[in-house]
PDB file of N, CA, C and O in Angstrom:
ATOM      1  N   MET A   1      36.781 -28.089-102.486  1.00  0.00           N
ATOM      2  CA  MET A   1      36.711 -29.001-101.330  1.00  0.00           C
ATOM      3  C   MET A   1      37.902 -29.500-100.864  1.00  0.00           C
ATOM      4  O   MET A   1      38.773 -30.077-101.514  1.00  0.00           O
ATOM      5  N   GLY A   2      37.879 -29.217 -99.604  1.00  0.00           N
ATOM      6  CA  GLY A   2      39.130 -29.516 -98.529  1.00  0.00           C
ATOM      7  C   GLY A   2      39.704 -28.318 -98.506  1.00  0.00           C
ATOM      8  O   GLY A   2      40.927 -28.436 -98.433  1.00  0.00           O
ATOM      9  N   ILE A   3      39.239 -26.904 -98.546  1.00  0.00           N
ATOM     10  CA  ILE A   3      39.332 -25.145 -97.493  1.00  0.00           C
ATOM     11  C   ILE A   3      39.446 -25.190 -96.317  1.00  0.00           C
ATOM     12  O   ILE A   3      38.354 -25.471 -95.823  1.00  0.00           O
ATOM     13  N   PHE A   4      40.650 -24.985 -95.156  1.00  0.00           N
ATOM     14  CA  PHE A   4      39.491 -24.576 -93.908  1.00  0.00           C
ATOM     15  C   PHE A   4      38.475 -23.731 -93.784  1.00  0.00           C
ATOM     16  O   PHE A   4      38.345 -22.929 -94.709  1.00  0.00           O
ATOM     17  N   ASP A   5      37.427 -23.662 -92.570  1.00  0.00           N
ATOM     18  CA  ASP A   5      36.660 -21.838 -92.961  1.00  0.00           C
ATOM     19  C   ASP A   5      37.224 -22.306 -91.259  1.00  0.00           C
ATOM     20  O   ASP A   5      37.422 -23.318 -90.586  1.00  0.00           O
ATOM     21  N   VAL A   6      37.296 -20.947 -91.164  1.00  0.00           N
ATOM     22  CA  VAL A   6      38.030 -20.902 -89.367  1.00  0.00           C
ATOM     23  C   VAL A   6      36.877 -19.682 -88.993  1.00  0.00           C
ATOM     24  O   VAL A   6      36.645 -18.929 -89.939  1.00  0.00           O
ATOM     25  N   ALA A   7      36.267 -19.455 -87.959  1.00  0.00           N
ATOM     26  CA  ALA A   7      35.649 -18.619 -86.998  1.00  0.00           C
ATOM     27  C   ALA A   7      36.529 -17.988 -85.757  1.00  0.00           C
ATOM     28  O   ALA A   7      37.205 -18.923 -85.330  1.00  0.00           O
ATOM     29  N   GLN A   8      36.676 -17.355 -85.354  1.00  0.00           N
ATOM     30  CA  GLN A   8      37.523 -16.836 -83.866  1.00  0.00           C
ATOM     31  C   GLN A   8      36.461 -16.095 -83.223  1.00  0.00           C
ATOM     32  O   GLN A   8      35.699 -15.260 -83.710  1.00  0.00           O
ATOM     33  N   ASP A   9      36.546 -16.564 -81.986  1.00  0.00           N
ATOM     34  CA  ASP A   9      35.328 -15.815 -80.855  1.00  0.00           C
ATOM     35  C   ASP A   9      36.187 -14.423 -81.109  1.00  0.00           C
ATOM     36  O   ASP A   9      36.206 -14.328 -82.336  1.00  0.00           O
ATOM     37  N   ASN A  10      36.806 -13.454 -80.634  1.00  0.00           N
ATOM     38  CA  ASN A  10      36.721 -12.306 -80.449  1.00  0.00           C
ATOM     39  C   ASN A  10      37.506 -11.699 -79.171  1.00  0.00           C
ATOM     40  O   ASN A  10      38.670 -11.298 -79.181  1.00  0.00           O
ATOM     41  N   ASN A  11      36.606 -11.717 -78.050  1.00  0.00           N
ATOM     42  CA  ASN A  11      37.041 -11.895 -76.716  1.00  0.00           C
ATOM     43  C   ASN A  11      37.734 -12.865 -76.424  1.00  0.00           C
ATOM     44  O   ASN A  11      38.854 -12.475 -76.092  1.00  0.00           O
ATOM     45  N   THR A  12      37.570 -14.615 -76.352  1.00  0.00           N
ATOM     46  CA  THR A  12      38.210 -15.366 -76.190  1.00  0.00           C
ATOM     47  C   THR A  12      39.297 -15.785 -76.914  1.00  0.00           C
ATOM     48  O   THR A  12      40.402 -15.979 -76.408  1.00  0.00           O
ATOM     49  N   GLN A  13      39.057 -15.921 -77.985  1.00  0.00           N
ATOM     50  CA  GLN A  13      39.912 -16.326 -79.222  1.00  0.00           C
ATOM     51  C   GLN A  13      39.974 -17.646 -79.369  1.00  0.00           C
ATOM     52  O   GLN A  13      40.727 -18.157 -80.198  1.00  0.00           O
ATOM     53  N   ARG A  14      39.116 -18.409 -78.507  1.00  0.00           N
ATOM     54  CA  ARG A  14      38.711 -19.854 -79.072  1.00  0.00           C
ATOM     55  C   ARG A  14      37.877 -19.712 -80.644  1.00  0.00           C
ATOM     56  O   ARG A  14      36.961 -19.116 -81.209  1.00  0.00           O
ATOM     57  N   THR A  15      39.092 -20.877 -80.873  1.00  0.00           N
ATOM     58  CA  THR A  15      38.981 -20.452 -83.129  1.00  0.00           C
ATOM     59  C   THR A  15      38.317 -22.370 -83.249  1.00  0.00           C
ATOM     60  O   THR A  15      38.475 -23.314 -82.476  1.00  0.00           O
ATOM     61  N   VAL A  16      37.779 -22.288 -84.214  1.00  0.00           N
ATOM     62  CA  VAL A  16      37.100 -23.392 -84.597  1.00  0.00           C
ATOM     63  C   VAL A  16      37.237 -23.978 -85.725  1.00  0.00           C
ATOM     64  O   VAL A  16      36.115 -24.154 -86.200  1.00  0.00           O
ATOM     65  N   SER A  17      38.357 -24.523 -86.658  1.00  0.00           N
ATOM     66  CA  SER A  17      37.691 -24.849 -88.304  1.00  0.00           C
ATOM     67  C   SER A  17      37.439 -25.671 -88.362  1.00  0.00           C
ATOM     68  O   SER A  17      37.675 -26.566 -87.551  1.00  0.00           O
ATOM     69  N   VAL A  18      36.419 -25.787 -90.056  1.00  0.00           N
ATOM     70  CA  VAL A  18      36.542 -26.974 -90.279  1.00  0.00           C
ATOM     71  C   VAL A  18      36.844 -27.618 -91.797  1.00  0.00           C
ATOM     72  O   VAL A  18      37.833 -27.161 -92.370  1.00  0.00           O
ATOM     73  N   LEU A  19      36.385 -28.222 -92.203  1.00  0.00           N
ATOM     74  CA  LEU A  19      36.793 -28.335 -94.222  1.00  0.00           C
ATOM     75  C   LEU A  19      35.749 -28.148 -94.786  1.00  0.00           C
ATOM     76  O   LEU A  19      34.745 -28.808 -94.522  1.00  0.00           O
ATOM     77  N   SER A  20      35.782 -27.244 -95.642  1.00  0.00           N
ATOM     78  CA  SER A  20      34.716 -27.399 -96.965  1.00  0.00           C
ATOM     79  C   SER A  20      34.576 -28.503 -98.047  1.00  0.00           C
ATOM     80  O   SER A  20      35.433 -28.580 -98.927  1.00  0.00           O
ATOM     81  N   ASP A  21      33.656 -29.252 -98.017  1.00  0.00           N
ATOM     82  CA  ASP A  21      32.703 -30.204 -98.952  1.00  0.00           C
ATOM     83  C   ASP A  21      33.261 -30.158-100.285  1.00  0.00           C
ATOM     84  O   ASP A  21      34.235 -29.448-100.537  1.00  0.00           O
ATOM     85  N   GLU A  22      32.565 -31.043-101.345  1.00  0.00           N
ATOM     86  CA  GLU A  22      32.537 -30.905-102.668  1.00  0.00           C
ATOM     87  C   GLU A  22      32.609 -29.371-103.237  1.00  0.00           C
ATOM     88  O   GLU A  22      33.331 -28.697-103.971  1.00  0.00           O
ATOM     89  N   GLN A  23      31.281 -29.215-102.359  1.00  0.00           N
ATOM     90  CA  GLN A  23      31.364 -28.179-103.507  1.00  0.00           C
ATOM     91  C   GLN A  23      31.849 -26.794-102.762  1.00  0.00           C
ATOM     92  O   GLN A  23      31.867 -25.583-102.981  1.00  0.00           O
ATOM     93  N   GLY A  24      32.087 -27.380-102.128  1.00  0.00           N
ATOM     94  CA  GLY A  24      32.834 -25.613-101.291  1.00  0.00           C
ATOM     95  C   GLY A  24      31.753 -25.279-100.234  1.00  0.00           C
ATOM     96  O   GLY A  24      31.321 -24.141-100.416  1.00  0.00           O
ATOM     97  N   ASP A  25      31.364 -25.713 -99.521  1.00  0.00           N
ATOM     98  CA  ASP A  25      30.218 -25.862 -98.967  1.00  0.00           C
ATOM     99  C   ASP A  25      31.189 -26.200 -97.131  1.00  0.00           C
ATOM    100  O   ASP A  25      31.843 -27.212 -96.882  1.00  0.00           O
ATOM    101  N   TYR A  26      31.029 -25.362 -96.452  1.00  0.00           N
ATOM    102  CA  TYR A  26      30.496 -25.616 -94.640  1.00  0.00           C
ATOM    103  C   TYR A  26      30.180 -24.822 -93.669  1.00  0.00           C
ATOM    104  O   TYR A  26      30.343 -23.603 -93.614  1.00  0.00           O
ATOM    105  N   GLN A  27      29.551 -25.787 -92.608  1.00  0.00           N
ATOM    106  CA  GLN A  27      29.135 -26.051 -91.720  1.00  0.00           C
ATOM    107  C   GLN A  27      29.062 -25.851 -90.750  1.00  0.00           C
ATOM    108  O   GLN A  27      28.473 -26.764 -90.171  1.00  0.00           O
ATOM    109  N   ILE A  28      29.665 -24.264 -89.462  1.00  0.00           N
ATOM    110  CA  ILE A  28      30.486 -24.199 -88.681  1.00  0.00           C
ATOM    111  C   ILE A  28      29.399 -24.611 -87.168  1.00  0.00           C
ATOM    112  O   ILE A  28      29.460 -23.728 -86.313  1.00  0.00           O
ATOM    113  N   ALA A  29      28.401 -25.907 -86.781  1.00  0.00           N
ATOM    114  CA  ALA A  29      27.457 -25.873 -85.882  1.00  0.00           C
ATOM    115  C   ALA A  29      27.875 -25.154 -84.389  1.00  0.00           C
ATOM    116  O   ALA A  29      28.776 -24.374 -84.081  1.00  0.00           O
ATOM    117  N   GLY A  30      26.932 -25.710 -83.724  1.00  0.00           N
ATOM    118  CA  GLY A  30      27.111 -25.066 -83.075  1.00  0.00           C
ATOM    119  C   GLY A  30      28.168 -23.621 -81.530  1.00  0.00           C
ATOM    120  O   GLY A  30      28.491 -23.502 -80.349  1.00  0.00           O
ATOM    121  N   LEU A  31      28.186 -23.116 -82.561  1.00  0.00           N
ATOM    122  CA  LEU A  31      29.099 -21.761 -82.429  1.00  0.00           C
ATOM    123  C   LEU A  31      28.119 -21.241 -80.806  1.00  0.00           C
ATOM    124  O   LEU A  31      26.942 -21.571 -80.663  1.00  0.00           O
ATOM    125  N   PRO A  32      28.876 -20.428 -79.761  1.00  0.00           N
ATOM    126  CA  PRO A  32      28.135 -19.775 -78.857  1.00  0.00           C
ATOM    127  C   PRO A  32      27.924 -18.500 -79.699  1.00  0.00           C
ATOM    128  O   PRO A  32      28.325 -18.070 -80.780  1.00  0.00           O
ATOM    129  N   THR A  33      27.092 -18.088 -78.686  1.00  0.00           N
ATOM    130  CA  THR A  33      26.814 -16.611 -79.244  1.00  0.00           C
ATOM    131  C   THR A  33      27.717 -15.329 -78.832  1.00  0.00           C
ATOM    132  O   THR A  33      27.501 -14.824 -77.731  1.00  0.00           O
ATOM    133  N   ALA A  34      28.774 -14.753 -79.716  1.00  0.00           N
ATOM    134  CA  ALA A  34      29.640 -14.505 -79.925  1.00  0.00           C
ATOM    135  C   ALA A  34      30.262 -13.051 -80.811  1.00  0.00           C
ATOM    136  O   ALA A  34      29.130 -12.860 -81.256  1.00  0.00           O
ATOM    137  N   THR A  35      30.643 -12.509 -81.101  1.00  0.00           N
ATOM    138  CA  THR A  35      31.337 -11.267 -82.053  1.00  0.00           C
ATOM    139  C   THR A  35      32.975 -12.474 -82.441  1.00  0.00           C
ATOM    140  O   THR A  35      34.029 -12.689 -81.843  1.00  0.00           O
ATOM    141  N   TYR A  36      32.119 -13.157 -84.225  1.00  0.00           N
ATOM    142  CA  TYR A  36      33.860 -14.040 -84.724  1.00  0.00           C
ATOM    143  C   TYR A  36      34.185 -13.223 -85.645  1.00  0.00           C
ATOM    144  O   TYR A  36      33.355 -12.490 -86.184  1.00  0.00           O
ATOM    145  N   ASN A  37      34.955 -13.233 -85.833  1.00  0.00           N
ATOM    146  CA  ASN A  37      35.718 -13.286 -87.352  1.00  0.00           C
ATOM    147  C   ASN A  37      35.645 -14.443 -88.363  1.00  0.00           C
ATOM    148  O   ASN A  37      36.160 -15.529 -88.094  1.00  0.00           O
ATOM    149  N   ILE A  38      35.070 -14.238 -89.412  1.00  0.00           N
ATOM    150  CA  ILE A  38      35.001 -15.758 -89.837  1.00  0.00           C
ATOM    151  C   ILE A  38      36.139 -15.443 -91.755  1.00  0.00           C
ATOM    152  O   ILE A  38      36.212 -14.598 -92.647  1.00  0.00           O
ATOM    153  N   GLN A  39      36.712 -16.689 -91.411  1.00  0.00           N
ATOM    154  CA  GLN A  39      38.142 -16.679 -92.289  1.00  0.00           C
ATOM    155  C   GLN A  39      38.219 -17.849 -92.994  1.00  0.00           C
ATOM    156  O   GLN A  39      38.090 -18.838 -92.273  1.00  0.00           O
ATOM    157  N   THR A  40      38.463 -18.183 -94.706  1.00  0.00           N
ATOM    158  CA  THR A  40      38.608 -19.395 -95.580  1.00  0.00           C
ATOM    159  C   THR A  40      40.623 -19.457 -95.802  1.00  0.00           C
ATOM    160  O   THR A  40      41.162 -18.800 -96.693  1.00  0.00           O
ATOM    161  N   LYS A  41      41.302 -20.200 -94.983  1.00  0.00           N
ATOM    162  CA  LYS A  41      42.477 -20.588 -95.392  1.00  0.00           C
ATOM    163  C   LYS A  41      42.365 -21.999 -96.276  1.00  0.00           C
ATOM    164  O   LYS A  41      41.622 -22.980 -96.316  1.00  0.00           O
ATOM    165  N   SER A  42      43.789 -21.408 -97.097  1.00  0.00           N
ATOM    166  CA  SER A  42      44.110 -22.433 -97.936  1.00  0.00           C
ATOM    167  C   SER A  42      45.582 -22.515 -98.571  1.00  0.00           C
ATOM    168  O   SER A  42      46.190 -21.447 -98.653  1.00  0.00           O
ATOM    169  N   VAL A  43      46.017 -23.323 -98.887  1.00  0.00           N
ATOM    170  CA  VAL A  43      47.697 -23.051 -99.678  1.00  0.00           C
ATOM    171  C   VAL A  43      47.669 -22.408-100.806  1.00  0.00           C
ATOM    172  O   VAL A  43      47.420 -23.181-101.731  1.00  0.00           O
ATOM    173  N   GLY A  44      47.760 -21.737-101.010  1.00  0.00           N
ATOM    174  CA  GLY A  44      47.940 -20.432-102.783  1.00  0.00           C
ATOM    175  C   GLY A  44      46.509 -20.197-102.815  1.00  0.00           C
ATOM    176  O   GLY A  44      46.101 -20.427-103.954  1.00  0.00           O
ATOM    177  N   LEU A  45      45.693 -19.877-102.129  1.00  0.00           N
ATOM    178  CA  LEU A  45      44.493 -18.910-101.914  1.00  0.00           C
ATOM    179  C   LEU A  45      44.156 -18.193-100.946  1.00  0.00           C
ATOM    180  O   LEU A  45      44.239 -18.665 -99.812  1.00  0.00           O
ATOM    181  N   LYS A  46      43.782 -17.127-101.112  1.00  0.00           N
ATOM    182  CA  LYS A  46      43.786 -16.000-100.310  1.00  0.00           C
ATOM    183  C   LYS A  46      41.980 -14.990-100.205  1.00  0.00           C
ATOM    184  O   LYS A  46      41.504 -14.454-101.206  1.00  0.00           O
ATOM    185  N   ALA A  47      41.407 -14.961 -99.064  1.00  0.00           N
ATOM    186  CA  ALA A  47      40.146 -14.892 -99.299  1.00  0.00           C
ATOM    187  C   ALA A  47      40.348 -13.102 -98.190  1.00  0.00           C
ATOM    188  O   ALA A  47      41.414 -12.661 -97.759  1.00  0.00           O
ATOM    189  N   ASP A  48      39.002 -12.489 -98.029  1.00  0.00           N
ATOM    190  CA  ASP A  48      39.188 -11.191 -97.662  1.00  0.00           C
ATOM    191  C   ASP A  48      38.104 -11.803 -96.578  1.00  0.00           C
ATOM    192  O   ASP A  48      36.931 -11.865 -96.945  1.00  0.00           O
ATOM    193  N   ALA A  49      38.532 -12.355 -94.971  1.00  0.00           N
ATOM    194  CA  ALA A  49      37.912 -12.057 -93.790  1.00  0.00           C
ATOM    195  C   ALA A  49      36.668 -11.742 -93.562  1.00  0.00           C
ATOM    196  O   ALA A  49      36.561 -10.822 -94.373  1.00  0.00           O
ATOM    197  N   GLN A  50      35.453 -11.837 -92.965  1.00  0.00           N
ATOM    198  CA  GLN A  50      34.382 -11.222 -92.338  1.00  0.00           C
ATOM    199  C   GLN A  50      34.749 -11.165 -90.741  1.00  0.00           C
ATOM    200  O   GLN A  50      35.069 -12.082 -89.984  1.00  0.00           O
ATOM    201  N   ARG A  51      34.583  -9.704 -90.489  1.00  0.00           N
ATOM    202  CA  ARG A  51      35.002  -9.012 -89.457  1.00  0.00           C
ATOM    203  C   ARG A  51      34.488  -8.499 -88.555  1.00  0.00           C
ATOM    204  O   ARG A  51      34.213  -7.313 -88.740  1.00  0.00           O
ATOM    205  N   GLY A  52      34.160  -9.030 -87.346  1.00  0.00           N
ATOM    206  CA  GLY A  52      32.576  -8.037 -86.330  1.00  0.00           C
ATOM    207  C   GLY A  52      31.710  -9.060 -86.923  1.00  0.00           C
ATOM    208  O   GLY A  52      30.777  -8.696 -87.639  1.00  0.00           O
ATOM    209  N   VAL A  53      31.985 -10.658 -86.633  1.00  0.00           N
ATOM    210  CA  VAL A  53      30.281 -10.788 -87.206  1.00  0.00           C
ATOM    211  C   VAL A  53      30.052 -11.087 -86.094  1.00  0.00           C
ATOM    212  O   VAL A  53      30.868 -11.739 -85.442  1.00  0.00           O
ATOM    213  N   ALA A  54      28.239 -10.467 -85.321  1.00  0.00           N
ATOM    214  CA  ALA A  54      28.052 -10.804 -84.113  1.00  0.00           C
ATOM    215  C   ALA A  54      27.301 -12.062 -84.786  1.00  0.00           C
ATOM    216  O   ALA A  54      27.119 -11.977 -86.001  1.00  0.00           O
ATOM    217  N   ILE A  55      26.958 -12.933 -84.290  1.00  0.00           N
ATOM    218  CA  ILE A  55      26.278 -14.833 -84.061  1.00  0.00           C
ATOM    219  C   ILE A  55      25.356 -14.945 -83.099  1.00  0.00           C
ATOM    220  O   ILE A  55      25.776 -15.250 -81.983  1.00  0.00           O
ATOM    221  N   ALA A  56      24.234 -14.782 -83.237  1.00  0.00           N
ATOM    222  CA  ALA A  56      23.603 -15.105 -81.395  1.00  0.00           C
ATOM    223  C   ALA A  56      23.782 -17.596 -81.507  1.00  0.00           C
ATOM    224  O   ALA A  56      24.140 -18.465 -82.302  1.00  0.00           O
ATOM    225  N   THR A  57      23.470 -17.522 -80.716  1.00  0.00           N
ATOM    226  CA  THR A  57      23.713 -19.634 -80.793  1.00  0.00           C
ATOM    227  C   THR A  57      22.503 -19.921 -81.610  1.00  0.00           C
ATOM    228  O   THR A  57      21.439 -19.303 -81.580  1.00  0.00           O
ATOM    229  N   ASP A  58      22.846 -21.039 -82.411  1.00  0.00           N
ATOM    230  CA  ASP A  58      21.468 -21.326 -83.529  1.00  0.00           C
ATOM    231  C   ASP A  58      21.477 -20.415 -83.867  1.00  0.00           C
ATOM    232  O   ASP A  58      20.723 -19.946 -83.015  1.00  0.00           O
ATOM    233  N   GLN A  59      21.745 -19.494 -84.559  1.00  0.00           N
ATOM    234  CA  GLN A  59      21.362 -18.829 -85.891  1.00  0.00           C
ATOM    235  C   GLN A  59      22.718 -18.893 -87.159  1.00  0.00           C
ATOM    236  O   GLN A  59      23.937 -18.721 -87.181  1.00  0.00           O
ATOM    237  N   HIS A  60      21.768 -19.201 -87.988  1.00  0.00           N
ATOM    238  CA  HIS A  60      22.037 -19.092 -89.494  1.00  0.00           C
ATOM    239  C   HIS A  60      22.682 -18.142 -89.672  1.00  0.00           C
ATOM    240  O   HIS A  60      22.518 -17.170 -88.934  1.00  0.00           O
ATOM    241  N   ILE A  61      23.756 -18.112 -90.856  1.00  0.00           N
ATOM    242  CA  ILE A  61      24.137 -17.529 -91.481  1.00  0.00           C
ATOM    243  C   ILE A  61      25.833 -17.828 -93.130  1.00  0.00           C
ATOM    244  O   ILE A  61      26.961 -18.317 -93.202  1.00  0.00           O
ATOM    245  N   SER A  62      24.994 -17.238 -93.875  1.00  0.00           N
ATOM    246  CA  SER A  62      25.950 -17.538 -94.997  1.00  0.00           C
ATOM    247  C   SER A  62      27.185 -16.613 -95.204  1.00  0.00           C
ATOM    248  O   SER A  62      27.127 -15.437 -94.846  1.00  0.00           O
ATOM    249  N   PHE A  63      28.228 -17.102 -95.741  1.00  0.00           N
ATOM    250  CA  PHE A  63      29.477 -16.319 -96.198  1.00  0.00           C
ATOM    251  C   PHE A  63      29.646 -16.074 -97.712  1.00  0.00           C
ATOM    252  O   PHE A  63      29.357 -17.171 -98.191  1.00  0.00           O
ATOM    253  N   HIS A  64      29.825 -15.592 -98.306  1.00  0.00           N
ATOM    254  CA  HIS A  64      30.452 -16.424 -99.775  1.00  0.00           C
ATOM    255  C   HIS A  64      31.526 -15.912 -99.464  1.00  0.00           C
ATOM    256  O   HIS A  64      31.580 -14.935 -98.717  1.00  0.00           O
ATOM    257  N   PHE A  65      32.637 -16.519-100.013  1.00  0.00           N
ATOM    258  CA  PHE A  65      34.382 -16.471 -99.897  1.00  0.00           C
ATOM    259  C   PHE A  65      34.387 -15.941-101.909  1.00  0.00           C
ATOM    260  O   PHE A  65      33.631 -16.205-102.844  1.00  0.00           O
ATOM    261  N   LYS A  66      35.439 -15.262-101.795  1.00  0.00           N
ATOM    262  CA  LYS A  66      35.946 -15.013-103.459  1.00  0.00           C
ATOM    263  C   LYS A  66      37.257 -15.416-103.265  1.00  0.00           C
ATOM    264  O   LYS A  66      37.792 -14.664-102.450  1.00  0.00           O
ATOM    265  N   LEU A  67      38.093 -16.389-103.715  1.00  0.00           N
ATOM    266  CA  LEU A  67      39.445 -16.966-103.719  1.00  0.00           C
ATOM    267  C   LEU A  67      40.416 -16.208-104.416  1.00  0.00           C
ATOM    268  O   LEU A  67      40.269 -16.013-105.623  1.00  0.00           O
ATOM    269  N   GLU A  68      41.484 -15.715-103.740  1.00  0.00           N
ATOM    270  CA  GLU A  68      42.151 -15.255-105.486  1.00  0.00           C
ATOM    271  C   GLU A  68      43.620 -15.916-105.032  1.00  0.00           C
ATOM    272  O   GLU A  68      43.982 -16.065-103.865  1.00  0.00           O
ATOM    273  N   ASN A  69      44.509 -16.338-106.429  1.00  0.00           N
ATOM    274  CA  ASN A  69      45.720 -16.392-106.308  1.00  0.00           C
ATOM    275  C   ASN A  69      46.644 -16.236-104.901  1.00  0.00           C
ATOM    276  O   ASN A  69      45.653 -16.422-104.194  1.00  0.00           O
ATOM    277  N   SER A  70      47.424 -16.101-104.186  1.00  0.00           N
ATOM    278  CA  SER A  70      48.519 -15.920-103.693  1.00  0.00           C
ATOM    279  C   SER A  70      49.141 -16.531-103.797  1.00  0.00           C
ATOM    280  O   SER A  70      48.831 -17.602-104.318  1.00  0.00           O
ATOM    281  N   ALA A  71      50.441 -16.289-103.381  1.00  0.00           N
ATOM    282  CA  ALA A  71      52.290 -16.870-103.254  1.00  0.00           C
ATOM    283  C   ALA A  71      51.752 -17.948-101.765  1.00  0.00           C
ATOM    284  O   ALA A  71      50.772 -17.772-101.041  1.00  0.00           O
ATOM    285  N   VAL A  72      52.472 -18.700-101.717  1.00  0.00           N
ATOM    286  CA  VAL A  72      52.453 -19.621-101.365  1.00  0.00           C
ATOM    287  C   VAL A  72      54.048 -19.412 -99.787  1.00  0.00           C
ATOM    288  O   VAL A  72      55.201 -19.842 -99.797  1.00  0.00           O
ATOM    289  N   GLY A  73      53.460 -18.773 -98.955  1.00  0.00           N
ATOM    290  CA  GLY A  73      55.263 -19.202 -97.731  1.00  0.00           C
ATOM    291  C   GLY A  73      54.975 -20.269 -97.556  1.00  0.00           C
ATOM    292  O   GLY A  73      53.894 -20.857 -97.538  1.00  0.00           O
ATOM    293  N   TRP A  74      57.172 -20.904 -97.251  1.00  0.00           N
ATOM    294  CA  TRP A  74      57.372 -21.597 -96.296  1.00  0.00           C
ATOM    295  C   TRP A  74      56.305 -22.352 -95.829  1.00  0.00           C
ATOM    296  O   TRP A  74      55.746 -23.397 -96.161  1.00  0.00           O
ATOM    297  N   SER A  75      56.194 -21.569 -95.016  1.00  0.00           N
ATOM    298  CA  SER A  75      55.714 -22.031 -93.667  1.00  0.00           C
ATOM    299  C   SER A  75      54.656 -21.910 -93.195  1.00  0.00           C
ATOM    300  O   SER A  75      54.242 -21.727 -92.050  1.00  0.00           O
ATOM    301  N   GLU A  76      53.734 -22.144 -95.186  1.00  0.00           N
ATOM    302  CA  GLU A  76      52.276 -22.820 -94.294  1.00  0.00           C
ATOM    303  C   GLU A  76      52.651 -23.708 -95.386  1.00  0.00           C
ATOM    304  O   GLU A  76      52.097 -23.366 -96.431  1.00  0.00           O
ATOM    305  N   LEU A  77      53.643 -25.061 -95.544  1.00  0.00           N
ATOM    306  CA  LEU A  77      53.419 -26.308 -96.367  1.00  0.00           C
ATOM    307  C   LEU A  77      53.561 -27.156 -95.097  1.00  0.00           C
ATOM    308  O   LEU A  77      53.824 -26.718 -93.977  1.00  0.00           O
ATOM    309  N   ALA A  78      53.313 -28.646 -95.495  1.00  0.00           N
ATOM    310  CA  ALA A  78      53.803 -29.335 -94.386  1.00  0.00           C
ATOM    311  C   ALA A  78      55.184 -29.756 -95.164  1.00  0.00           C
ATOM    312  O   ALA A  78      55.669 -29.652 -96.290  1.00  0.00           O
ATOM    313  N   THR A  79      55.586 -30.395 -93.633  1.00  0.00           N
ATOM    314  CA  THR A  79      56.798 -31.642 -93.937  1.00  0.00           C
ATOM    315  C   THR A  79      56.804 -31.987 -95.486  1.00  0.00           C
ATOM    316  O   THR A  79      57.573 -31.501 -96.316  1.00  0.00           O
ATOM    317  N   TYR A  80      56.044 -32.693 -95.662  1.00  0.00           N
ATOM    318  CA  TYR A  80      56.497 -33.938 -97.158  1.00  0.00           C
ATOM    319  C   TYR A  80      56.004 -32.533 -97.825  1.00  0.00           C
ATOM    320  O   TYR A  80      56.038 -32.963 -98.979  1.00  0.00           O
ATOM    321  N   GLN A  81      55.785 -31.849 -97.906  1.00  0.00           N
ATOM    322  CA  GLN A  81      55.669 -31.005 -98.987  1.00  0.00           C
ATOM    323  C   GLN A  81      56.828 -30.180 -99.499  1.00  0.00           C
ATOM    324  O   GLN A  81      57.173 -30.107-100.678  1.00  0.00           O
ATOM    325  N   GLY A  82      57.317 -29.647 -98.600  1.00  0.00           N
ATOM    326  CA  GLY A  82      58.959 -29.163 -98.452  1.00  0.00           C
ATOM    327  C   GLY A  82      59.917 -30.309 -99.078  1.00  0.00           C
ATOM    328  O   GLY A  82      60.710 -30.041 -99.980  1.00  0.00           O
ATOM    329  N   ARG A  83      59.811 -31.324 -98.650  1.00  0.00           N
ATOM    330  CA  ARG A  83      60.502 -32.298 -98.943  1.00  0.00           C
ATOM    331  C   ARG A  83      60.546 -32.847-100.909  1.00  0.00           C
ATOM    332  O   ARG A  83      61.458 -33.261-101.626  1.00  0.00           O
ATOM    333  N   LYS A  84      59.208 -32.589-101.131  1.00  0.00           N
ATOM    334  CA  LYS A  84      59.426 -32.772-102.272  1.00  0.00           C
ATOM    335  C   LYS A  84      59.925 -31.439-103.237  1.00  0.00           C
ATOM    336  O   LYS A  84      60.468 -31.703-104.309  1.00  0.00           O
ATOM    337  N   LEU A  85      59.735 -30.029-102.844  1.00  0.00           N
ATOM    338  CA  LEU A  85      59.719 -29.202-103.268  1.00  0.00           C
ATOM    339  C   LEU A  85      61.126 -28.581-103.373  1.00  0.00           C
ATOM    340  O   LEU A  85      61.632 -28.131-104.401  1.00  0.00           O
ATOM    341  N   LEU A  86      61.783 -28.638-101.907  1.00  0.00           N
ATOM    342  CA  LEU A  86      63.543 -28.805-101.872  1.00  0.00           C
ATOM    343  C   LEU A  86      63.805 -29.588-102.740  1.00  0.00           C
ATOM    344  O   LEU A  86      63.221 -30.662-102.887  1.00  0.00           O
ATOM    345  N   PRO A  87      65.163 -28.968-103.784  1.00  0.00           N
ATOM    346  CA  PRO A  87      66.558 -29.776-103.820  1.00  0.00           C
ATOM    347  C   PRO A  87      66.978 -31.378-103.229  1.00  0.00           C
ATOM    348  O   PRO A  87      66.436 -31.597-102.146  1.00  0.00           O
ATOM    349  N   LYS A  88      67.581 -32.186-103.588  1.00  0.00           N
ATOM    350  CA  LYS A  88      68.070 -32.907-102.941  1.00  0.00           C
ATOM    351  C   LYS A  88      69.030 -32.428-102.548  1.00  0.00           C
ATOM    352  O   LYS A  88      69.150 -31.347-103.123  1.00  0.00           O
ATOM    353  N   THR A  89      69.992 -32.624-101.742  1.00  0.00           N
ATOM    354  CA  THR A  89      71.552 -32.304-101.149  1.00  0.00           C
ATOM    355  C   THR A  89      72.452 -33.565-100.502  1.00  0.00           C
ATOM    356  O   THR A  89      71.901 -34.633-100.236  1.00  0.00           O
ATOM    357  N   LEU A  90      73.700 -33.376-100.302  1.00  0.00           N
ATOM    358  CA  LEU A  90      74.096 -34.787-100.137  1.00  0.00           C
ATOM    359  C   LEU A  90      74.272 -34.622 -98.592  1.00  0.00           C
ATOM    360  O   LEU A  90      74.502 -35.761 -98.187  1.00  0.00           O
ATOM    361  N   GLU A  91      74.275 -33.884 -97.688  1.00  0.00           N
ATOM    362  CA  GLU A  91      74.070 -34.209 -96.638  1.00  0.00           C
ATOM    363  C   GLU A  91      72.639 -34.647 -96.123  1.00  0.00           C
ATOM    364  O   GLU A  91      72.485 -34.995 -94.952  1.00  0.00           O
TER     365      GLU A  91
END
């Protein structure tokens, strides 16, 4: 639940992101006909992207991503998370 699923048009670089539901399912509706890179993103998880996927308007396609644990980069964290993780300083 709450994993970002992203479709990026290869030509225009237009990006559409949605969040997965409680079962990990997602739907990106209304994409125009184009070739896309489809990927999933979450802090601490990674999966191989589906690249060069040709999608026609109103076409229904399913992908299953195998998520694996990955290192977390500081740039992935929200400010709140960084404040909770970093040690307190006197300054």
